[in-house]
N, C-alpha and C positions, 0 to 999 in steps of 0.2 A: 598345937597352931592355934590362934584364936579363930571365931568361927566366919568373920567374915574378913580374913586376911587375902582372902582368893575366891571373890564375890562370883566371877565369871563362873568358873569351875563348880561352886556351890549351886547356882541361879539351873545350869545345862544337868550338871549330876541328877539334881531334886526334880527339873522339870522331865526327863526323861524316866527317872525312875517311876513318878508318881504317874506318867502317861502311859506306861508300860502297864503298872497293874492297872489303873482304871479302866484301860483300853482294852484287857482283856476280859472284867468286868463287863464290858458293855457287850464284847462279843458273845460272850456267854449267855446274855440276855438276848442274843440276835439284833441289838440295836448296834449300828455304824460304829469303829474306833472313832470318829471324828468325837461324838462326844463325851465318849473316857477322856480325849486331851482337853478337853475343855473343862472337863468338871473338876483335870488336875490342875489347872490355870486359878479356880476359884478355890481351890483349895489352899494354895502356895500365894495366894491374893492379898493386898492389903485388906479387903473388907470380909474376911475371915482370920480367927484366932488362931495362936501358931505360929510357923517360921512364915517368914515373908521373903521372897526372892527378891531381887534387885529388879525394881521396877525399867528402871531407865535401859541397864543391859538385857535384858528380855525383851524389849520396844528395839531395840538395836538387830537384837537375834531375830525377831519378828521380819524385819526390815529385809535381813538376808532371806529369809522365808517367804518374803511375797515376790523378792525377784525371783528366786527359784519356781518359784509358783508359776507366775505369768510365763517364765521363761517356756518350763512344760507345757503350759497352756498355745503357746506359738509353735511349738516343736510337733506339736499333736495337730495345727491346726491344717485342716484341709480344704483348700477353696475347691476342690473337685469336690468332695460330699456336700459342701454345703448348697453349691450348684447343681448338684441334685435334686433337691429339694426345696430349691430355691424359692418356687411358686406358693409353696405355703409357709415357711422357715422366716423369709425376709417380711411379707405382709403382719403374718400371725405375731413373730415379736416387735414388727415396731409396734402395731395396735397394743398387746398387751404392754407393751413399756409405757405405754400413753395412759391405758387403764389403770392400771396397777398404783403409779407412785399418786395417783388422783385419790385415790381411796386412803393410803398411809395418810398423805399430806393434809385430806378433808376430816381424817381421824384428828391429826396432830393438832388443825387449829381449833375444830371445835375445844381441843384441852388447852385454849388458848395460847398454843403457843406463837412465835415468830414465823412467816413467811418462809422465812430462809431455811429455817431447823425443822419445817413441816414436809418443804418440799427435799431436804436430804433426808429426812427421814422415809418417808412416800419411797423416793430413789431407791434406797435402801433394803427395802420390802419386798419390791419387784423382780429381784434378780438373783436366779435360784443358785447353788450349786455346781462346778463342774463336776469334782470329786466325788461330791454325792451321789449325782445324777449317773456316773460312769461307771460307777463302784455298782450301782442297783440296777441299770439294765445288764452288766456282767454277770454280776450272780444269778441272775433270771434268765442266761442267756440270750438276751433279745436286743445285745446292742446291735449285731448285724443286719437285723428283720428291718422291717420297712419304718415302722413304730418306731424303733431305735433311732433310726438315722434322724429322721421327723424332728423327736426331741433333741438329739445333739445339733441340730442345726439350727436348730429354735435358739435353744440356747450359746451355739456362738453369736450367732446375733445381738444377741443379748450382750452375752459377755464387749464384743465390739462393742455396743451403744455404752457402757458402764467407762471403758478405756475414752470414751471420747468425754464423760464425763467427770473423771480424771481430772482429766487432760483441761478442760475449759473452768474448773471449780474455783478454783485460785483468782483468777481473773477477774470472774464475776461476783465473786462472795462480798463486795461491798456495795454492790446493786443489790445485794439479796440482802443487805443490814448485816454483814459478821462485825463483830468487833476489833478485829487481828488483820482486817485487808489492807492495811498501809493508805499510802495516798499514792495521786499524781491519774494523771487523765486516765480515766475506765476504757474510752474506746481506744487511745493508744496501747493500754496495756494489754486488752482483748486480742489487736491487730501483732502488735510485736509477739504474745501467744501461739497466735494461728502462722506468722512468719516463721517464728522458733523451730514448731511444729511440722513445717513443711519441709524446711530445710533439713531435718532430721529423717523425716522418711525419705525426704528425696535421696540423700546421703546413706541412708538403709539399702533402699532398694535396686540405685546405682553401684553403687563403691561397694558395700557390705554382701551384695547379693551374691559379686561375682569373687570378693578377695576371701569372705570367711568359709566358705565350702572349697578353694583351694590349701587355707589355713588349716583347713581340718583333715586333707589328703595330705599334706606335707606331715603333718605329724603323723599319721596315719602310716608312714610310709618308714617309721621309726622300726616300729613293732613294736614298740611302750605303751603298755595299757595305760599305767600312771600320766605318761605324758599325755595322751590322749584327754584321760579325765578329767585332766590336768585343764587343759587346752580351754575342754566344752566349759567346763565353770570359769574359769579363767576371762571366756568371751562376754558368758552368760552376765556374769558382777561387771568385768568392765563396761560392759555397753552400758549396764545400768547405771554406772555413776557415772560415766563421760556424757551420757542423753541427759542428766540432771546438772551437772556441774557446766556444761560449754550450750549445752539447746535449753535450760532450762527446762527438759519435760521430765515427766515422774519417773522415779526408778521401775515401778511398776509396766509403761509404756517401753522403756529403752528395753526391759528382760524381755518383753513379749515380741518386740520387732526382732532381738537375738535370735531366739525361736526362731521366728518365721524365715527367717534369714537361712538359719542353720539347714532349714529343711529340706533348704533346694539341696543339697549334699545328699550325695548318692552314699555318706557316711550316718546322715539322719538318724537311722536306727538304733546302729551303736552307739551312737550321741545321745539319745534318750534311753538307753539303758543302764551306759556307765552311768548318767547322770541320776537317772532314777534315785537310789540309796540315798541322796546328799540330798533330791528335793524333798525325798519323802521324811527324812531326817530333818529339816529346817523348817515344812510344814508341821511335823509336829508341835516345832518350838512356837510357832505362828501360832499356831490353835489353841498352844496352853498361853502366852501373853493375850489371848483374849481373852481367855477365862479368866484373867488375871484383871480383868478390866470391869469384871459383872461386879455389883453387887447384888447380894443374893436379897438382900434386907426390900428389894424390889416387889419379890415375890410375895408379899408379906403388907408391902404399904399400898402398892398397885394393884393390887391381882386384878382389876376389872380390866388394867388398861395392858397387861398382860396376854387376859384374852383375847381381847379385841386385835391386838396385834395377831395371838396366832390364827384367827379367826382368818384375818385380808391375808395372811401365807397359805394357810394349809385349804383354804376355802373359799376366797374372795375372788385371787388371782388367778387360781386354778380351774374356776367356775367359765371365768371369762376365757380365758384360754382355749377352754373346752368348748362354748359357744364358739370361737370365732374359727375354731376345727370345722364345728358341724358346718358353718357358715358358708367354709369352702369347699362344702361336698366329699368331706371326706369320712370315713364310716366309724359308729358309734368309739371301735376299741382304739381310733388313732388318738379319737379326742380326751377316750379317758388314761390313755396311757402318755400324752402332753400334759394332761390336767396331774397327776400324779408325778410327773418330772420334775414339774416345775412346783409343786407344794411342799417348798424348805427353802432355806435362805442359806448362803455359808460364806467363803471365802470376800467375794467382791462385796459386800454387803458392811463386813469387819473394815476393808480397806478404807470403804466410803464413809463408815461412818467414824473413823479414826481422824481422818480427814478434814472431816467436818466439824469433830471437835477441836484440831488443831487450830481451823482457821472459825474458831469462837459462833459457827454458824449453830451447831448441836451439842446440846447437855448432855454431863456424864450419864445423868439418868436415861437421855434417850438412847445414848449410847448403852447402858444394858439394858432397855426395853428389847434393844434390835439383839442384843446376845440373847435374851432371855429367851424371844421368839425364834432365834435359830435354834438353840438348844432344842427345844422342844420340839420344832417340825422336820428335825433329823431324828430325832428320838420315835417319833411318827410316821417318817417317811417309811419305812420296812412294810409295816399295817397298812399306809395307803396304799403302795403296789399289789400287795397281797390281797384288799379290796377291789382289784382292780376288773378282774371277771366274774367277780361274785356280784357283782355291782352292773356287768353289762347285761349278764343273766337275766336281774332282779326287773333291772328298767325294762329289757326288754318283752319280758314275761308281762307284764303289768300297763304298759304305754302302746295302745295303739301306734301313738304317733312316732315313736322310738322303731317299730317295726317296718313304719313307713319309708320311715329315713334312712335304717338299715338297708330296703328293699330297695328303694329304690335305683333308679333306672341310671347305670351308669355307663354312658356310650363305650369306652374303655372296657369294660366287661365283658362283652360280647363282640364276637369278628362279625365285621360286614357283613351285610347279605349277598356284596359284589365280591365277596370273597373267590377267588380262582377256584376250581376244583383240585386243581393238584395240591394244592395246599390243606386239602379236606380228607383225603385217600393215601396213604403208603406215605405219610410225612412225616418227620424227625418233630417230636416236640421237645423246644429246647428250654429247659426252666433258668430262669438266672440269666442277665444279658451286662454280669459284671466284665472286667481284664478278661476272664477265661471266655467266658461265654461270647466275647466278642470277639477272639479268634476261632470258635469253633463256628460262630458264625460266619465270618470272613471265610472258612475252606469250605464251608457248604455251597457260598454263592459262587466259587472257585468251580466247584465241583457243578453245580448245575442240578444242588440238590434243595428240594421245596422245604422248609421249616416257618414254625409257627413257636414265637418266643411268648413263655409264659412269667411274665415280671411284677413284684409287687411295685415299683416305682411307677405309679400313673401317671408323671410327667413323660418320665423316660418313654414308658410306650407311646406318648403322644406322640413323640418325638419318633420314634420307629416310622409309626403312621404317615407321619408328614413325608417319612425317608421311603415311605412305596412297600414296607417291610409289614409284615403279618404278624401282628400281636397283639395278645390280652392281657390285662391287667387282673392282678388277684395273688394270694398265695395257694401256689401249686399243689398242696396238703389239705386244701380243702376241694370234694371231688368238681364240684360245680365248674368251677377253672378248669381242671383237665378235660370235661365234658365241653367245654366250650372250644378248648382247642383241638376238638374231635381228636382223642384218644382212644377213640375205637376203632379206629379206622387207619393210628399211627401204625406206623413203621417201628418206630425205637422211639422211646422216653429216654433225654440226657440231663442228667439235673450235673448242670454246669457251679452250684455254689453250696458249698460247704455246709449244712444244713441238719447236725446231728439228731436232733429234736422232731425234724418233719421228714426227713429222706424216706425212712421205714414206710409211712406213711404215703407219701405220693407213689412207691413201687406198689403198696398191695392195692391204692386206687386203679390205678396203671392197669395192674395184672386181672383184678376183677372185673373191667369194665371191656379190658382185651387181654385172653390168658397168651393169647401168642406173643406180645411184645417183646421186645430187648429192651431192657433197663441197663442204662450205662449210668456211672454215679461218680464222685469225686471225694476224696477224705484226705484231713491231715493228718492226721490221730491212727496209732499203731493198735490201738485197743478195738478201735471199731472198723479199722481197717479190717482186723481177722475176726470180727463178730459178724459183719455184711458178708463177708467171703463164706462163714461156716452157716451163714442162713441161708445159703444161695440168692440173695436180693438182688443181684445183677453181675455185671462187673464192673468192679471197682478201683479205679486208678487211684495210686496213693501217692501225692507229692514230690516226697524227697525218691522215692523207689524210681518213678519216672525221670526224675533228672539223673540219677543214675543211669538210667539203663539209656538214655539219649544220649551221656556221653558216653560211654561204654563204646555204643555205638559211631558216634563220629572218631574213636580211637581206634578202631576194628577196620573204618571205610578209609580211614589214613593208612595202615599198615599194609590195607589189600590193593592202592594206589598203582597203574601199571608200573612205575619205574621200581618198587618195592616188590612189588609179584615177580618182576625180568628177574631180578637177583636173588629171589629166592631160587628162581628155576635154575637159573648159573650155579647156585653154590652148591644143589641136587644135584646135577648134570657132575659136578667134581667129584 
C-alpha cells in the first residue's frame, strides 16, 4: 500500500505514537507531558527532515481538539467557585490582561511589527494554560486550597476574556490592518457580530439550558454507556458546528457554552468522566498540530527575540500579577502562587495565534515565537512552582518590608474585641465553611451551640461577619489561626474540609493547646481513614461509610414503622 494512500490514518497513528514516546520522555524528566506532545509535532512538521504529516488534516483534527478542550473548560466552569474569589480574581485578572499585552505588544512594536500583529502577539502572551495550571496544582495537592482557588478563578476570568477576544477579533481585523479581513462597513460588521453572539448566548441560556440537561437525562435512562458518551460528544461538536454556521460564532465559543449548559445537568460529572478520554485524545492531536507549525530555526535565527518572549511570560506578567495581589492586601504566599500559575502560556495562546495568522494579522514567525515561548515556559513551570516556598522564605529572611507586609494587620485574622464570651469558652471551632461546613453550622445554629468558623477564604469570612457570625480568616494548620479561634478553651474541633496534608497538624496543634479537646474529622480516602483511626487522631467520618449508615438507618426505620411492627407482632402471636 502506498505511503500516502491513507493520510488520515497515517497522520493520527504517527501523531499518537510520537506523542506517546515524547510524552513518556517528558514525564521521566519531570516535565509536563504537554512538552512531549509539542515536540512530537515539531518532529513530524514541515520544518524538520523525515516524515511530514498531512498539515491540512492535522489542522482539522486540531479543530476537533479545540472544540473538545473548550467543551471541557465549560463543563468545569463553576460560577460559584469564581464568585468565592471574585474580589481578587476579577479585578486582578482584568488588570493583568491589560498590563501583559502592553508588554508583549510594546516589545513587538520595538521590533518593527504592525500594530495589529503586535496586539495579537501581546494578547497571546497574556493568558496562561488551564491544562498546565490544573495539573500543576493537582500534583502539589493545593487545588482545593485558598491559593489554588484564587489561581483557578483568576485563570477563569482570563479564559472568558480570551473567548471575547476570539469573537471580536475577526470583525475588528480590518481596523487593525489585516490583509484578509474582507470588505464592508466595519461598524455594521461589528454590530452584526455582537447581535449574532448575543442571539447565540440567549438561545443557549434559554433553550439549551433546559433542553440539553433533559436530553442527557433521557439518554441516561436507556442504561447504555455508549449512547451516553455519544450524546455528550454529539452535543459538544454539534453545538460548536451549528454555532459557527448559524450564528457566525467560533467553534471555541460554541463548545464552551455547550459545556456550560451541560453543567446544569445532574449528570454533568458523568458527562465529564465519559468524555474525558476523547477530550484528552484530541487535545493531544491539537498540541501535536501546534508543534507542526513551529519552525525550530527561529531558536537559532532569533535567539534574542525568543529570550524576550520567555522573559515576559515567566517574569514580566508574573511579577505584575504578584504586585497586584500584594496591593489587594493578600499574603506573600498567595502572590507567589498566582505568579507561578501564570508563568506559562498554552492552548488559548495557540488558538489566538492561529486565528491571527489566518486573518493576516500575525506572521508565521510570530506564531513560531509564541510556540517557542510556550514550549520553554511550560518546561520551566515545574521549576517555578518548586521555587515558590524557597522564594517566600528567602524574601522574608532578607526583606524587612516583606516581613511587614506578611505580618500586617488583617481585620479578619483576629476576632473582634466585642466577641461575646460564649464564643470564647466551651465553643466549637469549625474549620472550613464549604458545603459540609455550612450544614454543620446550620445544625449548630438550630441547637443553639456557639461556634467559631476558621476559613481560608477572606471574602467568605467577611460575608460571615456581616451576617453576625463569628469567624476568623487563615489556614487552620497554622497555630496562630487556632489561637485566634480560642482553641485553648474550646470544647471541640470539627474539621469540615478534607485536607489530608494539614489535618494532622490541626489536631496536633489543638491537642497541644487544649489536651482535653475532642477532634472530629472527615475524609474521602480509605487509606487515610485507617491511618487516622490507627493514630487516634480523632473521631473520623468517611463519606461512603456515613452514606451507607444513613441509607441503612432509613431502611430500618421504614421496617420499624407502626404498621410493619403490628404485622410482625401478629405473625409472632400465631
